[in-house]
C-alpha positions as a Markdown table, in Angstrom:
| # | Residue | x | y | z |
|---|---|---|---|---|
| 1 | Met | -45.8 | 5.3 | -2.2 |
| 2 | Thr | -45.3 | 5.9 | 1.6 |
| 3 | Glu | -41.9 | 5.5 | 2.7 |
| 4 | Glu | -42.1 | 3.1 | 5.8 |
| 5 | Leu | -39.5 | 4.5 | 8.2 |
| 6 | Phe | -40.6 | 2.0 | 11.2 |
| 7 | Arg | -39.3 | -1.1 | 9.0 |
| 8 | Asn | -35.6 | -0.4 | 9.6 |
| 9 | Asn | -36.0 | 1.8 | 12.8 |
| 10 | Ser | -38.7 | 0.9 | 15.1 |
| 11 | Tyr | -37.5 | 3.4 | 17.5 |
| 12 | Ile | -38.0 | 6.5 | 15.5 |
| 13 | Gln | -40.5 | 8.7 | 17.7 |
| 14 | Asp | -41.1 | 11.6 | 15.4 |
| 15 | Cys | -40.4 | 12.6 | 11.8 |
| 16 | Glu | -41.3 | 15.6 | 9.5 |
| 17 | Ala | -43.4 | 14.5 | 6.5 |
| 18 | Lys | -45.6 | 15.8 | 3.6 |
| 19 | Ile | -49.3 | 15.2 | 2.8 |
| 20 | Ile | -49.5 | 13.5 | -0.6 |
| 21 | Asp | -53.1 | 12.5 | -0.4 |
| 22 | Ile | -56.2 | 13.1 | 1.6 |
| 23 | Ile | -59.3 | 10.7 | 1.7 |
| 24 | Asp | -62.5 | 10.7 | 3.9 |
| 25 | Glu | -61.0 | 8.7 | 6.6 |
| 26 | Gly | -57.6 | 10.2 | 7.0 |
| 27 | Ile | -54.2 | 11.2 | 5.8 |
| 28 | Ile | -51.6 | 9.6 | 3.5 |
| 29 | Leu | -47.9 | 10.9 | 3.9 |
| 30 | Asp | -44.7 | 10.8 | 1.7 |
| 31 | Lys | -43.0 | 8.9 | 4.8 |
| 32 | Thr | -44.4 | 7.9 | 8.0 |
| 33 | Ile | -43.1 | 6.2 | 11.4 |
| 34 | Phe | -46.8 | 4.8 | 12.2 |
| 35 | Tyr | -47.2 | 1.1 | 12.0 |
| 36 | Pro | -50.2 | 0.2 | 10.1 |
| 37 | Glu | -52.5 | -2.6 | 11.5 |
| 38 | Gly | -51.5 | -6.0 | 10.3 |
| 39 | Gly | -50.2 | -9.5 | 11.2 |
| 40 | Gly | -52.0 | -9.3 | 14.5 |
| 41 | Gln | -50.3 | -6.0 | 15.6 |
| 42 | Pro | -52.4 | -2.9 | 16.2 |
| 43 | Gly | -51.9 | 0.0 | 14.2 |
| 44 | Asp | -50.1 | 3.1 | 15.9 |
| 45 | Asn | -51.7 | 6.0 | 17.3 |
| 46 | Gly | -50.3 | 9.5 | 18.1 |
| 47 | Gln | -50.6 | 13.0 | 16.7 |
| 48 | Phe | -49.7 | 15.4 | 13.8 |
| 49 | Lys | -48.4 | 19.1 | 14.7 |
| 50 | Phe | -48.5 | 21.8 | 12.4 |
| 51 | Asn | -49.3 | 25.9 | 12.7 |
| 52 | Gly | -49.1 | 25.5 | 16.6 |
| 53 | Lys | -52.1 | 23.1 | 16.6 |
| 54 | Asn | -52.2 | 19.2 | 17.4 |
| 55 | Phe | -54.2 | 16.6 | 15.7 |
| 56 | Glu | -55.0 | 13.2 | 16.9 |
| 57 | Ile | -54.2 | 10.2 | 15.1 |
| 58 | Thr | -56.7 | 7.5 | 16.4 |
| 59 | Ser | -55.3 | 4.6 | 14.3 |
| 60 | Thr | -53.2 | 3.6 | 11.3 |
| 61 | Ser | -54.2 | 1.0 | 8.8 |
| 62 | Tyr | -53.8 | 0.1 | 5.2 |
| 63 | Lys | -56.4 | 1.1 | 2.5 |
| 64 | Asp | -56.3 | 0.2 | -1.1 |
| 65 | Lys | -52.5 | -0.5 | -0.4 |
| 66 | Lys | -51.8 | 3.0 | 1.1 |
| 67 | Ile | -51.1 | 3.5 | 4.7 |
| 68 | Val | -53.9 | 5.8 | 6.2 |
| 69 | His | -53.6 | 7.8 | 9.3 |
| 70 | Phe | -57.0 | 8.1 | 10.7 |
| 71 | Val | -58.0 | 11.5 | 11.9 |
| 72 | Asn | -61.4 | 12.9 | 13.3 |
| 73 | Ser | -61.6 | 15.6 | 10.5 |
| 74 | Thr | -59.6 | 16.2 | 7.7 |
| 75 | Ser | -61.0 | 19.8 | 7.0 |
| 76 | Glu | -57.8 | 21.6 | 8.2 |
| 77 | Phe | -55.2 | 19.5 | 6.1 |
| 78 | Asp | -53.8 | 20.3 | 2.6 |
| 79 | Leu | -51.9 | 18.6 | 0.1 |
| 80 | Asn | -48.1 | 19.2 | 0.0 |
| 81 | Gln | -48.4 | 20.5 | 3.6 |
| 82 | Asn | -45.6 | 19.8 | 5.8 |
| 83 | Ile | -46.4 | 18.3 | 9.2 |
| 84 | Asn | -44.6 | 16.7 | 12.5 |
| 85 | Cys | -45.6 | 13.1 | 13.2 |
| 86 | Gln | -45.3 | 11.9 | 16.7 |
| 87 | Ile | -46.3 | 8.4 | 17.7 |
| 88 | Asn | -47.5 | 7.3 | 21.3 |
| 89 | Trp | -44.3 | 6.0 | 22.1 |
| 90 | Glu | -45.1 | 4.3 | 25.4 |
| 91 | Arg | -47.8 | 2.3 | 23.8 |
| 92 | Arg | -45.7 | 1.4 | 20.7 |
| 93 | Phe | -42.7 | 0.4 | 22.9 |
| 94 | Asn | -44.8 | -2.1 | 25.0 |
| 95 | Ile | -46.1 | -3.6 | 21.6 |
| 96 | Met | -42.6 | -4.0 | 20.5 |
| 97 | Arg | -41.8 | -5.9 | 23.7 |
| 98 | Val | -44.8 | -8.2 | 23.6 |
| 99 | His | -44.4 | -8.7 | 19.8 |
| 100 | Thr | -40.5 | -9.8 | 20.2 |
| 101 | Cys | -41.8 | -12.2 | 23.0 |
| 102 | Leu | -44.0 | -14.0 | 20.8 |
| 103 | His | -40.8 | -14.9 | 18.7 |
| 104 | Leu | -39.4 | -16.3 | 21.7 |
| 105 | Leu | -42.5 | -18.3 | 22.3 |
| 106 | Cys | -42.2 | -19.4 | 18.6 |
| 107 | Ser | -38.8 | -20.7 | 19.7 |
| 108 | Leu | -40.2 | -22.9 | 22.3 |
| 109 | Ile | -43.1 | -24.5 | 20.8 |
| 110 | Lys | -42.2 | -26.1 | 17.4 |
| 111 | Ala | -45.5 | -25.9 | 15.4 |
| 112 | Pro | -47.0 | -24.0 | 12.7 |
| 113 | Val | -48.9 | -20.9 | 14.0 |
| 114 | Thr | -52.5 | -20.4 | 13.1 |
| 115 | Gly | -53.3 | -16.9 | 14.5 |
| 116 | Gly | -52.2 | -14.4 | 17.0 |
| 117 | Gln | -52.9 | -11.1 | 18.7 |
| 118 | Ile | -50.7 | -8.4 | 20.3 |
| 119 | Asn | -51.6 | -5.4 | 22.2 |
| 120 | Glu | -49.4 | -3.2 | 24.9 |
| 121 | Arg | -50.4 | -5.5 | 27.9 |
| 122 | Lys | -50.1 | -9.1 | 26.6 |
| 123 | Gly | -50.1 | -11.4 | 23.5 |
| 124 | Arg | -51.1 | -14.6 | 22.2 |
| 125 | Leu | -50.2 | -17.2 | 19.5 |
| 126 | Asp | -52.6 | -20.1 | 18.4 |
| 127 | Phe | -50.3 | -23.1 | 17.4 |
| 128 | Asp | -51.4 | -26.2 | 15.2 |
| 129 | Val | -50.5 | -28.8 | 17.9 |
| 130 | Glu | -52.6 | -31.7 | 19.4 |
| 131 | Thr | -50.7 | -32.0 | 22.9 |
| 132 | Lys | -51.3 | -28.9 | 25.3 |
| 133 | Pro | -47.8 | -27.3 | 25.7 |
| 134 | Asp | -46.4 | -27.2 | 29.3 |
| 135 | Arg | -47.1 | -23.9 | 30.8 |
| 136 | Glu | -44.5 | -24.2 | 33.4 |
| 137 | Phe | -41.8 | -24.8 | 30.8 |
| 138 | Ile | -42.8 | -22.1 | 28.6 |
| 139 | Leu | -42.9 | -19.5 | 31.7 |
| 140 | Glu | -39.3 | -20.6 | 32.9 |
| 141 | Asn | -37.7 | -20.7 | 29.6 |
| 142 | Ile | -39.3 | -17.8 | 28.0 |
| 143 | Asn | -38.0 | -15.6 | 31.1 |
| 144 | Lys | -34.7 | -17.2 | 30.7 |
| 145 | Leu | -34.4 | -16.0 | 27.2 |
| 146 | Ile | -35.4 | -12.5 | 28.2 |
| 147 | Glu | -32.8 | -12.3 | 30.9 |
| 148 | Glu | -30.1 | -13.7 | 28.7 |
| 149 | Lys | -30.2 | -10.5 | 26.6 |
| 150 | His | -30.1 | -12.0 | 23.1 |
| 151 | Asp | -29.8 | -9.5 | 20.2 |
| 152 | Val | -32.7 | -9.0 | 17.9 |
| 153 | Lys | -31.8 | -8.1 | 14.2 |
| 154 | Ile | -33.3 | -7.0 | 10.9 |
| 155 | Ser | -32.2 | -8.6 | 7.6 |
| 156 | Ser | -33.6 | -9.8 | 4.3 |
| 157 | Ile | -33.7 | -12.9 | 1.9 |
| 158 | Thr | -35.0 | -12.8 | -1.6 |
| 159 | Glu | -38.4 | -14.1 | -2.4 |
| 160 | Glu | -36.6 | -17.2 | -4.3 |
| 161 | Glu | -34.6 | -18.0 | -1.1 |
| 162 | Leu | -37.9 | -18.1 | 0.7 |
| 163 | Asp | -39.5 | -20.2 | -2.0 |
| 164 | Lys | -36.4 | -22.7 | -1.1 |
| 165 | Asn | -36.9 | -22.7 | 2.5 |
| 166 | Pro | -40.7 | -22.5 | 3.2 |
| 167 | Asp | -40.4 | -23.7 | 6.7 |
| 168 | Leu | -39.0 | -20.3 | 7.6 |
| 169 | Val | -42.8 | -19.1 | 7.6 |
| 170 | Arg | -44.2 | -20.2 | 10.8 |
| 171 | Thr | -47.6 | -18.7 | 10.2 |
| 172 | Met | -50.3 | -20.7 | 8.3 |
| 173 | Ala | -52.7 | -17.9 | 7.7 |
| 174 | Val | -50.6 | -14.8 | 6.9 |
| 175 | Gln | -48.0 | -14.9 | 4.4 |
| 176 | Pro | -45.0 | -12.6 | 3.9 |
| 177 | Pro | -46.0 | -9.7 | 1.4 |
| 178 | Arg | -44.1 | -10.1 | -1.8 |
| 179 | Gly | -43.7 | -8.1 | -5.0 |
| 180 | Thr | -40.5 | -6.2 | -4.2 |
| 181 | Gly | -38.1 | -9.1 | -4.5 |
| 182 | Lys | -37.1 | -9.2 | -0.9 |
| 183 | Ile | -38.4 | -10.6 | 2.3 |
| 184 | Arg | -37.9 | -8.9 | 5.6 |
| 185 | Met | -36.4 | -11.3 | 8.0 |
| 186 | Ile | -36.2 | -11.2 | 12.2 |
| 187 | Ser | -33.6 | -13.0 | 13.8 |
| 188 | Ile | -32.9 | -13.6 | 17.7 |
| 189 | Gly | -29.8 | -14.5 | 19.1 |
| 190 | Lys | -27.7 | -17.5 | 17.5 |
| 191 | Asn | -30.5 | -19.8 | 16.0 |
| 192 | Ile | -33.3 | -19.0 | 18.5 |
| 193 | Asp | -35.7 | -17.5 | 16.1 |
| 194 | Tyr | -35.4 | -16.7 | 12.4 |
| 195 | Gln | -38.6 | -15.9 | 10.4 |
| 196 | Pro | -40.3 | -13.4 | 8.2 |
| 197 | Cys | -42.0 | -10.5 | 10.0 |
| 198 | Gly | -42.9 | -7.0 | 9.1 |
| 199 | Gly | -43.7 | -6.0 | 12.7 |
| 200 | Thr | -41.8 | -3.7 | 15.1 |
| 201 | His | -39.3 | -5.3 | 17.7 |
| 202 | Val | -36.9 | -4.3 | 20.4 |
| 203 | Arg | -33.3 | -4.4 | 19.7 |
| 204 | Asn | -32.6 | -6.9 | 22.6 |
| 205 | Thr | -34.5 | -9.4 | 24.6 |
| 206 | Gly | -33.5 | -7.9 | 27.7 |
| 207 | Glu | -35.8 | -4.9 | 26.9 |
| 208 | Ile | -38.8 | -7.0 | 27.3 |
| 209 | Ser | -40.6 | -7.3 | 30.7 |
| 210 | Ser | -40.5 | -10.5 | 32.3 |
| 211 | Val | -43.5 | -12.9 | 31.8 |
| 212 | Ser | -45.7 | -13.0 | 34.9 |
| 213 | Lys | -48.3 | -15.6 | 33.7 |
| 214 | Val | -48.7 | -18.1 | 30.9 |
| 215 | Lys | -52.4 | -19.3 | 30.0 |
| 216 | Ile | -53.2 | -22.3 | 28.0 |
| 217 | Glu | -56.6 | -22.6 | 26.2 |
| 218 | Asn | -57.8 | -25.5 | 24.1 |
| 219 | Lys | -59.3 | -24.2 | 20.9 |
| 220 | Gly | -59.9 | -27.5 | 19.3 |
| 221 | Arg | -58.2 | -30.9 | 18.7 |
| 222 | Met | -55.4 | -29.3 | 16.8 |
| 223 | Asn | -55.5 | -25.7 | 18.1 |
| 224 | Lys | -53.8 | -24.6 | 21.3 |
| 225 | Arg | -53.7 | -20.9 | 22.4 |
| 226 | Val | -51.0 | -19.8 | 24.6 |
| 227 | Ile | -51.5 | -16.3 | 26.2 |
| 228 | Leu | -48.7 | -14.3 | 27.7 |
| 229 | Glu | -49.0 | -11.8 | 30.5 |
| 230 | Phe | -46.3 | -9.4 | 31.6 |
| 231 | Asn | -45.2 | -7.8 | 34.9 |
| 232 | Asn | -45.2 | -4.1 | 33.5 |
């Protein structure tokens, strides 16, 4: 089982780790700072360093419930080998900002989320709502929440607590992972947003670039897509 260091601290940019398994596609470590693709957030890329050499990590994803760091070739890696891990921090930090901003979007549109996607430049959420959201309202108020510099915090509740409060889950298509007895929660400010989420986020909304454009697309009678684009 890989220790997921990014869960409690999204700001760790490098770490030392040991190889515990090697498969055709890539490397599995005893601990990692690389976020595996999931929940609409792309997997991290970066590099491994050892013996004076650098090896590109092209992506990170789950395979058979293991976090796999994808490499072009595994021929130079050995079991129990110690390596240095470094993520592509600029890309990751931009993804963290976009992901956190989508939580702010959730706070402005009170409807279930049917899907979403994140990259380092923009993000979008699909909402189960009939009336098209007001673009100017979103643009004005989401930038206001960014400028107000609200703290973003990680906590947890039990699976039983979540079962008693099912409305905490905003996403219809993706349910929080279960099995450990605990559900990871993300909260923003005082009652701005509070929901289960396994992704990476900034510590304060003031770290998010201001939203430059809001696009709204009609994807069906009860499906409206809201796309956020950023100044930087």
